[in-house]
Structures are given as C-alpha cells and as structure tokens.
C-alpha positions as CSV (number, residue, x, y, z in Angstrom):
1,X,50.6,-24.7,-69.7
2,X,52.4,-22.7,-72.4
3,X,51.1,-19.4,-73.9
4,X,50.3,-21.3,-77.1
5,X,48.3,-23.9,-75.3
6,X,46.5,-21.1,-73.4
7,X,45.6,-19.4,-76.6
8,X,44.4,-22.6,-78.1
9,X,42.3,-23.3,-75.1
10,X,39.8,-20.6,-76.1
11,X,39.1,-22.7,-79.1
12,X,38.9,-26.0,-77.4
13,X,35.7,-27.5,-76.0
14,X,34.5,-25.6,-72.8
15,X,34.8,-28.5,-70.5
16,X,38.5,-29.1,-71.2
17,X,39.3,-25.4,-70.9
18,X,37.7,-25.3,-67.4
19,X,39.9,-28.0,-66.2
20,X,43.0,-26.3,-67.4
21,X,42.0,-23.0,-65.8
22,X,41.4,-24.6,-62.5
23,X,44.8,-26.1,-62.7
24,X,46.2,-22.7,-63.5
25,X,44.6,-21.1,-60.4
26,X,45.9,-23.8,-58.1
27,X,49.5,-22.8,-59.0
28,X,49.0,-19.2,-57.6
29,X,51.4,-18.5,-54.7
30,X,50.1,-18.7,-51.1
31,X,51.0,-15.2,-50.4
32,X,48.8,-14.0,-53.2
33,X,45.9,-16.0,-51.6
34,X,46.4,-14.3,-48.2
35,X,46.5,-10.9,-49.8
36,X,43.3,-11.5,-51.6
37,X,41.6,-12.8,-48.4
38,X,42.8,-9.6,-46.6
39,X,41.5,-7.5,-49.3
40,X,38.0,-9.0,-49.1
41,X,38.1,-8.8,-45.3
42,X,38.7,-5.1,-45.5
43,X,35.9,-4.7,-47.9
44,X,33.6,-6.4,-45.4
45,X,34.7,-4.1,-42.6
46,X,34.2,-1.1,-44.8
47,X,30.7,-2.2,-45.5
48,X,29.9,-2.6,-41.8
49,X,31.2,0.9,-41.0
50,X,29.2,2.4,-43.9
51,X,26.0,0.7,-42.8
52,X,26.4,1.7,-39.1
53,X,28.2,5.0,-39.4
54,X,25.3,7.3,-38.3
55,X,21.8,7.4,-36.9
56,X,18.8,8.5,-39.0
57,X,19.0,11.9,-37.4
58,X,22.6,12.5,-38.5
59,X,24.1,12.1,-35.1
60,X,26.8,9.6,-34.1
61,X,25.8,6.0,-34.0
62,X,25.9,3.9,-30.9
63,X,27.2,1.0,-32.9
64,X,23.8,-0.9,-32.6
65,X,21.4,-1.1,-35.4
66,X,18.1,-1.1,-33.5
67,X,16.1,-2.2,-36.6
68,X,17.8,-5.6,-36.6
69,X,16.9,-8.5,-34.5
70,X,20.3,-10.3,-35.0
71,X,22.6,-7.5,-33.7
72,X,24.8,-8.7,-30.9
73,X,24.1,-12.4,-31.3
74,X,27.2,-14.5,-30.6
75,X,26.2,-17.1,-33.1
76,X,26.0,-14.8,-36.1
77,X,27.8,-16.2,-39.1
78,X,29.1,-12.9,-40.4
79,X,32.8,-13.0,-41.1
80,X,35.2,-11.2,-38.8
81,X,37.6,-8.5,-40.3
82,X,41.2,-9.9,-40.8
83,X,44.7,-8.4,-41.4
84,X,47.3,-9.3,-44.0
85,X,48.2,-12.4,-42.1
86,X,44.6,-13.6,-42.0
87,X,44.2,-12.9,-38.2
88,X,41.0,-11.7,-36.5
89,X,41.4,-8.0,-36.0
90,X,38.7,-7.8,-33.3
91,X,40.7,-9.8,-30.8
92,X,42.8,-6.8,-29.7
93,X,39.7,-4.8,-28.7
94,X,38.3,-7.6,-26.6
95,X,41.5,-8.5,-24.8
96,X,42.0,-7.1,-21.3
97,X,45.3,-5.8,-19.9
98,X,46.4,-7.4,-16.7
99,X,48.0,-4.2,-15.4
100,X,51.5,-5.4,-16.2
101,X,51.6,-4.7,-19.9
102,X,50.6,-8.2,-20.9
103,X,47.2,-9.2,-22.4
104,X,44.8,-11.7,-20.9
105,X,44.7,-14.4,-23.6
106,X,41.4,-15.6,-22.2
107,X,39.7,-12.6,-23.7
108,X,39.8,-14.4,-27.1
109,X,38.1,-17.6,-25.8
110,X,34.8,-18.4,-27.3
111,X,31.7,-17.5,-25.2
112,X,29.8,-20.1,-23.3
113,X,26.7,-21.0,-25.2
114,X,24.3,-20.0,-22.4
115,X,25.9,-16.5,-21.8
116,X,23.6,-13.5,-22.6
117,X,24.2,-12.0,-26.1
118,X,26.3,-8.8,-25.8
119,X,25.3,-5.6,-27.6
120,X,27.7,-3.8,-30.0
121,X,29.9,-1.6,-27.8
122,X,32.0,1.4,-28.4
123,X,35.6,0.9,-27.2
124,X,37.9,3.9,-27.2
125,X,37.6,5.5,-30.6
126,X,36.5,2.5,-32.6
127,X,33.2,0.7,-32.8
128,X,33.6,-3.1,-32.5
129,X,31.0,-5.6,-33.5
130,X,30.9,-8.0,-30.5
131,X,29.0,-10.7,-32.4
132,X,32.2,-12.7,-33.1
133,X,33.9,-12.6,-29.6
134,X,32.8,-12.5,-26.0
135,X,35.3,-12.3,-23.1
136,X,35.2,-15.4,-20.9
137,X,36.3,-13.7,-17.7
138,X,32.8,-12.5,-17.0
139,X,31.1,-15.6,-15.6
140,X,27.6,-16.4,-14.9
141,X,26.3,-17.9,-11.7
142,X,24.1,-20.2,-13.6
143,X,26.5,-21.6,-16.3
144,X,29.2,-22.9,-14.0
145,X,32.0,-20.9,-15.7
146,X,34.8,-19.5,-13.6
147,X,37.1,-16.5,-14.1
148,X,38.5,-13.5,-12.4
149,X,35.1,-11.9,-12.1
150,X,31.5,-13.0,-12.0
151,X,28.7,-11.3,-13.7
152,X,26.0,-12.7,-11.4
153,X,27.1,-13.3,-7.8
154,X,24.9,-14.7,-5.1
155,X,27.4,-14.4,-2.3
156,X,26.9,-10.6,-1.9
157,X,30.5,-9.8,-2.8
158,X,31.3,-6.8,-5.1
159,X,32.4,-8.1,-8.5
160,X,35.9,-6.9,-9.6
161,X,37.7,-7.0,-13.0
162,X,41.1,-8.4,-13.8
163,X,42.9,-5.4,-12.3
164,X,41.3,-5.8,-9.0
165,X,39.0,-2.7,-9.3
166,X,35.2,-2.9,-9.0
167,X,33.7,-4.0,-12.2
168,X,31.4,-1.2,-13.5
169,X,29.7,-3.5,-16.0
170,X,27.9,-5.4,-13.2
171,X,24.9,-4.2,-11.3
172,X,25.5,-3.0,-7.8
173,X,23.4,-4.6,-5.0
174,X,20.0,-3.0,-4.6
175,X,19.6,-0.7,-1.6
176,X,16.1,-0.4,-0.1
177,X,14.8,3.0,0.9
178,X,11.8,1.5,2.8
179,X,11.8,2.2,6.6
180,X,12.1,-0.7,9.0
181,X,8.9,-2.6,9.7
182,X,8.1,-1.4,13.2
183,X,5.1,-0.1,15.0
184,X,7.2,2.6,16.7
185,X,7.3,5.9,14.9
186,X,10.8,7.3,14.0
187,X,10.6,9.9,16.7
188,X,10.4,7.2,19.4
189,X,6.8,8.0,20.4
190,X,4.3,5.2,20.8
191,X,2.0,4.4,17.8
192,X,-1.7,5.0,18.3
193,X,-4.8,3.4,16.8
194,X,-8.2,5.0,16.2
195,X,-11.4,3.1,16.0
196,X,-15.0,4.2,15.6
197,X,-18.2,2.4,16.6
198,X,-21.5,3.1,15.1
199,X,-24.5,0.8,15.0
200,X,-24.8,-0.8,11.5
201,X,-21.6,0.6,10.2
202,X,-18.7,-1.7,9.4
203,X,-20.7,-4.6,10.9
204,X,-20.7,-3.1,14.3
205,X,-23.8,-4.1,16.4
206,X,-22.9,-3.4,20.0
207,X,-24.7,-0.2,20.8
208,X,-27.4,-0.3,23.4
209,X,-29.9,2.5,24.2
210,X,-33.2,3.1,26.0
211,X,-35.3,6.1,26.9
212,X,-36.6,6.1,30.5
213,X,-39.4,8.5,31.3
214,X,-42.3,9.6,33.4
215,X,-44.5,9.8,30.3
216,X,-48.1,8.9,31.4
217,X,-47.2,9.4,35.0
218,X,-45.0,7.6,37.6
219,X,-46.8,5.3,40.0
220,X,-45.9,4.4,43.5
221,X,-43.9,1.3,44.4
222,X,-46.0,-1.7,43.6
223,X,-48.3,0.1,41.1
224,X,-48.4,-0.9,37.5
225,X,-46.5,2.2,36.4
226,X,-44.0,2.3,39.3
227,X,-41.1,2.3,36.8
228,X,-42.6,4.9,34.5
229,X,-42.6,4.3,30.7
230,X,-39.6,2.9,28.8
231,X,-38.9,3.2,25.1
232,X,-36.6,0.8,23.2
233,X,-38.1,0.9,19.7
234,X,-36.9,2.4,16.4
235,X,-40.2,3.6,15.0
236,X,-39.6,7.3,15.9
237,X,-36.9,9.6,17.1
238,X,-36.8,9.8,20.8
239,X,-37.2,13.0,22.7
240,X,-35.6,14.2,25.9
241,X,-36.3,17.0,28.4
242,X,-37.3,18.0,31.9
243,X,-40.8,19.0,32.7
244,X,-41.9,18.8,29.2
245,X,-45.3,20.5,28.7
246,X,-48.3,20.3,28.5
247,X,-48.6,17.7,31.2
248,X,-45.1,17.8,32.5
249,X,-43.1,14.7,32.1
250,X,-39.3,14.0,31.8
251,X,-37.3,11.7,29.7
252,X,-33.6,10.9,29.5
253,X,-31.5,8.6,27.2
254,X,-29.2,5.9,28.4
255,X,-26.5,5.0,25.9
256,X,-23.8,2.3,26.0
257,X,-21.3,0.9,23.5
258,X,-20.5,-2.8,24.0
259,X,-18.1,-5.2,22.3
260,X,-15.4,-2.7,21.6
261,X,-12.8,-5.3,20.9
262,X,-9.9,-3.3,22.5
263,X,-7.7,-5.0,25.0
264,X,-8.0,-3.8,28.6
265,X,-4.2,-3.3,28.6
266,X,-4.5,-0.6,25.9
267,X,-4.0,3.0,26.9
268,X,-6.8,5.3,25.9
269,X,-5.4,8.6,24.6
270,X,-8.6,10.3,23.4
271,X,-12.3,9.6,23.0
272,X,-15.2,11.5,21.4
273,X,-19.0,11.0,21.2
274,X,-21.1,12.2,18.3
275,X,-24.9,12.3,18.4
276,X,-27.4,13.7,15.8
277,X,-30.0,15.9,17.6
278,X,-32.3,18.8,17.1
279,X,-34.2,21.4,19.1
280,X,-37.2,23.4,18.0
281,X,-38.0,26.4,15.8
282,X,-37.9,29.1,18.5
283,X,-35.3,28.4,21.2
284,X,-31.7,29.1,20.1
285,X,-30.2,28.3,23.6
286,X,-30.5,24.6,23.7
287,X,-27.8,22.1,24.4
288,X,-27.4,18.5,25.8
289,X,-26.0,17.7,29.2
290,X,-24.1,14.4,29.4
291,X,-23.1,12.4,32.5
292,X,-21.1,9.1,32.9
293,X,-23.1,6.3,34.5
294,X,-21.6,4.3,37.4
295,X,-24.0,1.5,37.7
296,X,-25.1,-1.4,35.4
297,X,-28.5,-1.3,33.7
298,X,-30.6,-3.7,31.7
299,X,-30.7,-2.8,28.0
300,X,-32.8,-5.7,26.8
301,X,-35.8,-3.6,25.8
302,X,-37.5,-3.3,22.4
303,X,-41.0,-2.0,23.3
304,X,-42.4,1.3,22.2
305,X,-43.5,2.7,25.5
306,X,-44.0,-0.1,28.1
307,X,-44.4,0.1,31.9
308,X,-43.1,-3.4,32.8
309,X,-39.5,-3.1,31.5
310,X,-36.7,-4.1,33.8
311,X,-35.1,-0.7,33.3
312,X,-37.0,2.5,33.8
313,X,-37.3,5.6,35.9
314,X,-37.2,3.9,39.3
315,X,-35.3,0.6,38.6
316,X,-32.2,-0.1,36.6
317,X,-32.7,-3.9,36.5
318,X,-35.9,-5.0,38.1
319,X,-37.3,-4.2,41.5
320,X,-34.2,-5.6,43.2
321,X,-31.9,-3.0,41.6
322,X,-33.3,0.5,42.1
323,X,-31.4,3.6,41.0
324,X,-29.8,5.6,43.7
325,X,-32.1,8.5,42.7
326,X,-35.2,8.6,40.4
327,X,-34.2,8.9,36.8
328,X,-30.5,7.8,37.5
329,X,-29.7,11.1,39.1
330,X,-27.6,10.2,42.2
331,X,-24.0,11.4,42.0
332,X,-21.5,8.9,43.0
333,X,-24.0,6.0,42.9
334,X,-25.8,6.3,39.5
335,X,-23.3,8.8,38.0
336,X,-19.6,9.3,38.2
337,X,-19.1,12.2,40.6
338,X,-17.7,15.4,39.3
339,X,-17.5,14.5,35.6
340,X,-19.8,15.6,32.8
341,X,-19.7,16.7,29.1
342,X,-21.7,19.0,26.9
343,X,-23.1,18.6,23.3
344,X,-22.1,20.7,21.5
345,X,-18.9,21.5,23.4
346,X,-19.6,25.2,22.9
347,X,-22.5,27.1,21.4
348,X,-26.0,25.7,21.0
349,X,-28.1,23.3,18.9
350,X,-29.4,24.8,15.7
351,X,-33.0,25.8,15.2
352,X,-35.3,23.4,13.3
353,X,-36.1,19.7,13.4
354,X,-33.3,18.5,11.1
355,X,-30.8,16.2,12.9
356,X,-27.3,17.6,13.0
357,X,-24.1,16.1,14.3
358,X,-22.8,17.4,17.7
359,X,-19.5,16.0,19.0
360,X,-17.8,16.3,22.4
361,X,-14.6,15.0,23.8
362,X,-15.4,12.6,26.6
363,X,-13.3,11.6,29.6
364,X,-10.5,9.2,28.6
365,X,-10.1,7.7,32.1
366,X,-13.8,6.8,32.1
367,X,-13.5,5.1,28.7
368,X,-10.4,3.3,30.0
369,X,-12.7,1.8,32.6
370,X,-15.0,0.7,29.9
371,X,-12.2,-1.4,28.3
372,X,-11.6,-3.0,31.8
373,X,-15.2,-4.1,32.3
374,X,-16.8,-1.1,34.0
375,X,-18.8,-0.2,30.9
376,X,-22.0,1.5,32.0
377,X,-22.3,4.1,29.3
378,X,-23.7,7.6,29.5
379,X,-26.9,9.5,30.4
380,X,-28.0,12.4,28.2
381,X,-30.6,15.0,29.0
382,X,-31.5,18.5,27.8
383,X,-29.5,21.3,29.5
384,X,-32.5,23.5,30.1
385,X,-36.0,22.7,31.5
386,X,-39.4,23.1,30.0
387,X,-38.5,22.0,26.4
388,X,-37.9,18.8,24.6
389,X,-35.3,17.9,22.0
390,X,-35.1,15.1,19.4
391,X,-32.4,12.4,19.1
392,X,-31.7,9.7,16.5
393,X,-31.2,6.5,18.6
394,X,-29.0,3.5,17.6
395,X,-32.0,1.3,16.7
396,X,-33.8,3.9,14.6
397,X,-35.4,2.5,11.5
398,X,-32.9,2.6,8.7
399,X,-35.6,3.4,6.1
400,X,-36.4,6.6,8.0
401,X,-33.0,7.7,9.1
402,X,-29.6,6.7,7.6
403,X,-27.4,4.5,9.8
404,X,-24.7,7.2,9.7
405,X,-27.0,9.4,11.8
406,X,-26.8,7.1,14.7
407,X,-24.6,7.8,17.8
408,X,-20.8,7.2,17.2
409,X,-18.0,6.6,19.6
410,X,-14.4,7.2,18.5
411,X,-11.5,6.0,20.6
412,X,-7.8,6.6,20.1
413,X,-5.5,4.4,22.0
414,X,-2.0,2.9,22.3
415,X,-2.1,-0.9,21.9
C-alpha cells in the first residue's frame, strides 16, 4: 500500500482500514518479530525479579514467595524467559554436567505428571523459577520412571547423581538410636523383676493369717479348749504378746503369702516384709520377733475367737497334726532353725496406738523355698514379755483400716 493510500485510509470507513493495517503488519520481517518476542520475554523476567527480589524484612529472598499457593507448581502457565533466538533461558540452569564438559540433555525433559512439585531454588548466583522445568534424572519409586538416580529407593542403596557422587538432595536412611530389644542390661548383668503382694491391692488375694492364743485358758488334750482360742476375723486389730496381763495369756500371728505367681526356677535376689503395728503409750523398747515356719498349717479360719479351729496353740491342722512345741515354738520342726528377723530391723516401735509401717529384710533362701512349694510363712511375736502389741491383719475390715495398712511382701528376683 502506497503512502497516499495509507493517508487516505484514515478517511475511509473503519472496517476497511482495519483490514489494510492487518495486511501491513503481516509484512513485517520475521527477525523483527523475534526481537519483539525477546523484548517482551525480558520484561516478564524483570517483573519476576522485582516481585521476588527481597523479603519483607529487607533481607535476601529465598526465591519462594510464601504467600502464594501456586509457587513451584510444574503446571503453572506463566511464560518462561527467552533469549533473542526465542529459546528458553531456564534450561541452562537445570541441565547437569556429566563430568566431561557435556550437558545431560535429559535435564530439559518435561517432568512426569505425578512427580512432586519442586520449590523455587537458588542455583549459583541466580534465582531460577523451577515452575517451567523439572529434571527427569531424579526418578520416583512409585511413578515407574528411570534415570541415573532415584529419589525414592526401596532397595536400601545410597542414591547417586550423574557424576557418581552421593546425591545430597535425597534423604539418607534413618538410623535408630533405640537400644536392642533385650532383657539383658548393657553391662551383661541379669535383669531383675520386683513384685509386691498385699491383700486387696492390685487384685491380690492370697494372704492368709490367723492368731493362735491361750486366751481364756488352754485345756488338756481332749478338753473343749485343748487348742486354745483362735482368731481369724477382721473386726478388730489383733494383738500379740507373751504372758499378757492381767490374767496371763499369750498370742502369736501366723502369716503366709500364697499364689505368688513366680516360677520356681526364678532366682530370688531380695525379699522384704512390711507390717503395720503399734505398741503402747509408755514402753519405748518394743519390737517384733519373726521366725520362719517349717511346717504346714490350716489357714481356713474366719471366726472371732473360737476353740474348735483346726489350727491353734496345740494343733496346726487338727488333732492328727500337732505342733512340735505348744504355740509353734519347736526349732527345726515348727520353725527353720537358726534363722529369724526383727521388725523394725533396728530401733523400736514408736509410742502410741497409731499403726506405723515397719520393714525388715527376710531370708532370700527361705523365700526361694516358698516358690518351690515349701511355703509355710512366718510366725510373729513380741520381742519382750509382759506386754501386748497391736497388728493390722490381712483380713482387717477395710472400712476401719485402709488396705494399704495390711502386711506386704516384696520380692526381687531374676526370671
């Protein structure tokens, strides 16, 4: 179109002029078109740098705009910066060198659609928006892709990059700091277990106890009170003593812990016995004397002072099974010879009538026998004569005394 026609076009109808101007644009050289595209590409790149150049605090940017939800998404439609020839200028940043001066062309391959979206990353001295290119040599164990390296490996091997060095972009296998699951301590010693047994605590109900006495007098063999008076109730605290005034009588406690649930093959390392007891208001030299029983006795008693019980002062299980000595006193027959314990281990029981705990270590070898079936329990009596002492028995009424005041056996053993 000539200059004259162009001038006249301004006076022609608009529609005709538009057609001629479109024809005029179509005749522009291709080089001019590429230059214009490059110019607009650089404008877009400049806008990205301006928008992401610094953080709100004035510090250098990480290249990721945290306020945007679309940053790092491979499917973003934003145009990539181009050079004068119209080529993508981000490809050079994502390509990997193979160590021989050549570039791995696979770095420009499109990302698999199920690969995780990469964040904007800083490479060298330039910030590259990774939304338009993802290297394909980092595979995924779940997408079936292959390459020189694998981002998620299930075979336990250490991922490497194209140069053969360990890939620092992949997570190293987790190393557990937990000790091995073993019952043997690290020092090589044998592990021990400690268990406590107290009537009514943690569902334990295996404690047996009776009080045998001469209360009311001791009859001769064949008489109604030949076995003395036996207590097996929980109405009141039981008492113990030798020649208790005013009309002298004596009373001792028999105590046994059954159903321990520890194998006979276990090795007992330590054992203690705790009882809640009290003395009186005036004597500060009281203590309890304990002995280990060596003979079986019948614990099925629940009466509050009866003279016809199977166990008592003369008999341990009816008339056919008498004690070796009255009141279970015969050493070597009724009691284990040469062994005893004291409650408390040192010192004396406090003044007053308030039950207090007194604990003593008891013979581990005897307790070992209890696990093997020779479980006869212990016999407890005051250590001095002429006085009586109080004791909270296993079957004591829980409304009057807390169950935690009942006798407690504690055993430490090697399974």
